[in-house]
N, C-alpha and C positions, 0 to 999 in steps of 0.2 A: 351355238356361240364358241367360238374360240376363247381359250382360256390362256392369259396373257404370262409370260414366266418375267417376275419381277428383275430378273437377273439377265435379261435379254437387253441387247443394244436397240433393240426396236420396241422396247417398253418404255411409254410415256414419262416422264421423270415427274414425281409426287411432290409438289410443294403447298407448305401452310400457307393459307391463304391470306393476303396482305389484309389488314386491319381497314373493315368497311370505313368510308369518309365519314359517316354518321356516328362511330364509334370514336373519333379520333374528338376529344376535349379540344374546346377554343387554347383553354388554360396551357395545353402542350402547348399550341405554336406560339402562346405570349413566351412562355418559359423557352423556346428555343432562339427567338428574338431576343430578348430580355439577356441572354448568356450568350448569346450569337454563338450556338453550337450548331455553324454549319460551315461549308467551307466559302469564305469570305474574300477569295482573291476572284478577279475578274467578272464582279458581279455586273447585271447590267437588267435596268427594266424591259417589261414585255415591248417597248419599242425600241431596243437596242441603246440606250443611253446609258452610258457607265455607272456605276454607286460605290460609293468610298462611304462606310460609316465610321461617324467620326465621335458619335454619341449614339448609342441605341435610344436614350431616355431613359426615365422613371417609368416602372409602372404604377398608372394610377387605378387608385383604389375607390375613387367618386365617379359621378357620372362624367360622361366624355370620352375621350379618345382614350386607347389602351396606356399609350405610351408618351409621358408629356416631356418638351424640351429635349425632344433629339435633335441631332447635329447631324445632318448626311450633305453629301456632295455629290448631286447628280448632271452629269456632261460636266459642264465648267461652272455652274452656279453652284453656290451652297444655299441650305436651306435649314431653318431651326424652325423647330413647330412639332406638331404631333405627328403618331404613328398609330396607324389602326390595323388592327389584325385579326384576321377569319381564316376557318380552313378552307374555304373556296371563296372566290370573288364575289359569287353572287349574295354571301351574306353583306355585303354592304347596301343592296337593295333589298335583303329580308328584313334588316334592322333599320329600314328608312333613313340611313344616313346620308342619301343624295336629297333629301328636303331637309337637314338638318343645319342649320348655320352654324351650329359649335363644331361640326366637323368641316368648313372651310380652310380651317389652319391646319388641316393633317397636309404633309408632307408627302409622304409614302405609305401606301395599300401596301399590306404584308400577306399572303395567301400563301397556305401550304401547299394546296392544290389549282391547276387550271381549270377552267370549266367554260362554258359558253361566254360568261360574262368577262373575262380574263381579258383587259387590255381595254378595255370600255367601258369604264368608272368615271362617274362624274362628281364633282361635289353640286353642293345646294346653289351654289354661284354659277352654276353650269361649266367650272373650268375643267379640264382633263385631268385626272389625276394618276401619277406615276404609279407605278406596281412590280413587286417583285415576289416571285414565285418561289419556294424553299425548296418543294420537293427535291428539284434535280439538285440540289446542292447540298444534300444531307450524305453526311460519311460513314452514318449508321442506320440500320434499318430502322423504318418505322417501327417494328414491333417492338424491338427491342427498347427504341427509343420511348414508346407508350409504356411497356413495363418497367422501366425507371423510374419514368414519372410516378408512375400508379404506387410504387413499393416505395417510394422515397420517405423518409422519415418525415414527420408534418413540422419538427422544430428547424429551426435555422440556426443551428448551431455551426459554429466556423470548424471547418474540418479537422484540424489540429488541436482542439480546444484542448482534449485532455490530456495532451502531451506539451501543451504551451510551456510549461516550466521547466520542461527538458532541454530547450533552448538556451544557452547563456545570454543572458541582459544585453550584453554588448553587443552580440552577432544580432539579435531581433532589432536594436535600434540603428545599427549601422545600417540594415537593409533598408528600414522603415523609413531615415531620411534620406539615404539615396533615392530612395520612391519619391518622397516629397520633392525632391529638385526637377526630377522625371515630369513630376505634375506641375509644376510650375514653368517649367520649358516649354511643357506643350500646352497650355493656358494662353502661354507669351506667342506660340507658334500658330495658336489657332487665330489671334487677332491679325495675323499678316495674312492671312487668306484673300483679303480684299486694301491691296498693298496701294491701291488708288485712294482709297477712303482716308482724308485728315484722321491727324490723330484723336483732335478733338470729337469728332464724331463717331470714333470709336469710346472714347471715354463715354458719351452721351449716351451711344445703346447700350453699353455694359452696364454702368449705373442704372437707368430705367430698370433693365434687366433684373437687377438686382433687389430692386425694392417689388419685384413681382414674386418673390419666394418661388419655390418649386410649382403651385399650381397657376399661377400668371407671370411666369417669363418669357414665354411666346408671346402673348399677345402685348406685354408691355416693351417686348422689343418692335412688333409691329409699330406699336403706337410713337414709338424713338422714330424710327422710319420714316412714318409719316408726318412726322414735327421735327423736322432738322433744327440741328443750333441756331444756323441763319435766320430762320423765320421768327424763332422764340426769340432771340437777341433785337428784329425787328419790331417787338411789341413793347411797349414801354408801360402800361398799365399792369398791373399785379393780377387786376379780373380779367384780363385781355388773355394773359397766357393760361390761367385756369381755362378759360373759355374756350382755349384752342384746344388744348389738351382733353377737357372732359369731353367737349362736343365731339373732338375725333374720335375718340373711344367709343362713342357712340352711349354714354352715361347719361346725360343730361335728362331729368326727367321733362314728360309730357305733360301740359298742363292739367291731364286728367288723372294724373300720379300723384298730384298735389293738391287734392281737394279737401284730405282730412291734414295738412299739414298747417302748422301753426304760421303765422302772418311773417316772420322774419325768415323763415326757413323756405317760404313759398315765394319771396322778393330777391332771396338771395339765388334762388336756380332759375328765375324768371331773368332777371338780370344777367345771368350767365348764356340764358338762352338767345335773348336779344343780342347780346356782344359776337355771339358764334353765329348767329346767320348773318351778319356782315361780314361776319371773317370768312366765311362758307365760301361767299359768291367772291371774295376777294382774292381770296389764295387757292381757291380750286381745290378745298380740303376733300378728299373720301373718307367719310365715317366708316367706322368698323361697327360690326352687329354688337349690340348689345350681348347677346348670349355666347360671347367669345370669351367673355370674362366668368371666372369662376369666384364665387363666394359660401358655396357649400363646405362646411366645415372647418371656414376660416374665423379665427379671432376678428372680432370688429376692427383694431388698430391694425390689421393687415387687409381690410377693406379694399379694393381698388381705387373708388373715387377719394379716399384720403391719401393713399399713396402716391397717385397722381398730383394731388395738390401738393406733396412734398415736392414730387418730383419738379412741379411750378417754381418751388420756392427756389430751386439751386439758380433759375435765371433772375432773380430778382438783383438788387444793386448789391453788390458785395458777398453776390452767390458763386459757388464754386464753377458754373458753368458760364455766368454773364459775360466774361469776356476773355482772359487767356488761362484756362482751366490747368495748361497743360505746364505753364511757366509757375503759376500756384502751386502743384503738386511738386515741381523740381522744388522751391522754395521752402516746400514744407519739408522735402525731404533732407536738407542740409540744415535743419534748424536743429539750436538745444534740444529740444524736446520734442522730436518730428512724429512720436504719437499724439501727443496733445495736439500738436499741429495740424496733421491729417483729420483729426476728429474734428476740429474749429472747422477746418474746410468741408467737411461732409456736413457742416452743420444745414438743417433745411427745417425753417420753421414758415409754415402757412399762416395766412390770417386768422382773425380771431373767431371768425365763423367757426373754422374746422376744431376750434374748443369744444363745441358741443352739439360735434357733428361728426359721424363717421360717412355718412352718404348725404344725397341732396333731397332727401323726402321727410324726414323726421329729425328731432332734437334726440339729442342724447346726454347722459350725465356727463358731467365736465371731466375732461381728460387733457394730457398732455399730448399736442397734435405733430409736437417735433420727432425728430428720427432719435432712436434712443440707440444710448452707447453700444449696444452689441450688434445693433443692425449696421451702424458706421461699421464696426470692426470686420465684419462681414462683406462689407462693400471693400472694405482696404482690400482683403485676401482675395474676392474674386474678380474684382473690376480695376482699383487703383494700383496695385504691385503689380499685374501683369502689363497692364498699361506702362509703366514704369520701364518694366523691363523689355519691351516692344522698344520704347521712346531708347532707352539705353542702345538697345540693340543697332537702330537705327543710325543714333549718332555715334557709334562706337566708342563707347564712354563705359568700361567695364567697373569703373568706382561706382557709378550710379547703379548698375544692376548689382553690385553687391551690398550696397547700402539700402536697396527695395528688398532685398531678400532677408536683409539682416532686420529688416521690420516684422517679418514673420516670427522672427527669434523673441520679440518684445511683445505681440501681442497674445491674449491668452486664448487657449484652445476652444474650440467652437462646442458647445453640448447638444449631442445631437445621438439619435441611435447607433452612429457607425462607432463613434466617441466612446461609447457608454459599453458597448459588446467587450472592446477592448479592454475598458477599464473594470470591468467583472473580472477579467482573466490579469488584473494585477498590473495592466501595463497602462497608466496615466499618462497623458500628453502633456508635455510642461507649457507646450506654446503650440500658437497656430501654426507655424512649420510641422511641426510633430501630427497635429491633426491632420493636416494634409497628407504625410507621409501615412496614416491610419487609414484616411479613405483610399487612399491609391491602393493600397494592399486586399483592403474589402471589395472594391469594386472591380479590378483585375486579375485577381489571384483566388480569393477566398471563394469571391461569389462565380468566377469563372472557372472554377476546377483549373487554376491553374500552379497546383503543387508542385508537380514536376519542375516548372520554372521560378519557385518561391524561394530565394536561399532559407527560408525558415523549414519551407517542406523538403527541401533537398537536405538539409541537415536529420530531420528526423526521418527521411525515406533512407537513408545510410547506414544507421543506427541498425 
């Protein structure tokens, strides 16, 4: 047998074998998607539809799809929902997602490698699922990515935490506040993605989504779209609005679920069922699957039935969404005490039944069922101000835009894990506007490895 000369041009090239699919953890693919560590220009589904990723969503640590509240544009259609990730397309079937109604809200399947199932995935409702294959879009070898992933430190320390104090305070805050402006403009522009949708319907959707928090943002958005403002305004009785929303959400209990309920609870739930039965026929409503909703690791006051009852209260007489919500918001913006006026406008007080209930199957200890001040402030930041900015842009009213942005300088900052990270470094936001800048910095620079594009990172790297 002839001996091969390793320096001969005829010798075969020796390559280290690529990682086997079985050795690549799904967590790596989640990391690639969450950090957007792949070429994002000219993306397309396996069917050739263009994809634009507006928000990859938040990694889900609970049961259900991998990423919550993603926003992607596929073709000419915007989708908000979940993203599921696997190393190969067949993982969708191996994990039985094709029979699980919780995965009907998945808007995009992301796979690292193509296999025999690629391009042929179906949801439990038998609708086709768009799919993206990442491997051809990687700009770093999979072996390098895998090594980096496995050797990365377990903690989630900000990249420049150890040198944060070296950056002049004025420089930090100048950049953070610039990022806040960019974040708010992007929120405004996202609302313009559907220019034919009336602004009161946009507000309706964003307020419902805001009640869902991160875990139920997508189903609350779906509920808002299936129960549009005109339909809710056509119903005069508060119980009819509750019945329509809770029935459409798929959250009205069956009689068998009420066998151990007290009489008052059972009567209220059955009355809602009877009303929804009639509305279902008259309005041709398409109910959602109950499994769409997340209750796991939620505090009771965030349970979907109570939040939906609060949403229904916005359509009661005198409620924000009952008649002319955009005009109401403009009036509040011009009030001598605009923050108090906005908080009053966002008040949502459901019927007395909800003082002793978080859902429809049993009583609970008495509590205040109305929206709290902190939740109303969050709705102001994430729904009301972007809608007012879009309204000002459409009407050519820069004074209204300035006033809406000014509201964020008056509102207190949110208290969440992102804000606390920067507070631990001695950078405490003085307002909701500052907190928005910190969120933008963390998400699009710190977490995405964008130090070279960050003015704080540039300052430290130029030293």
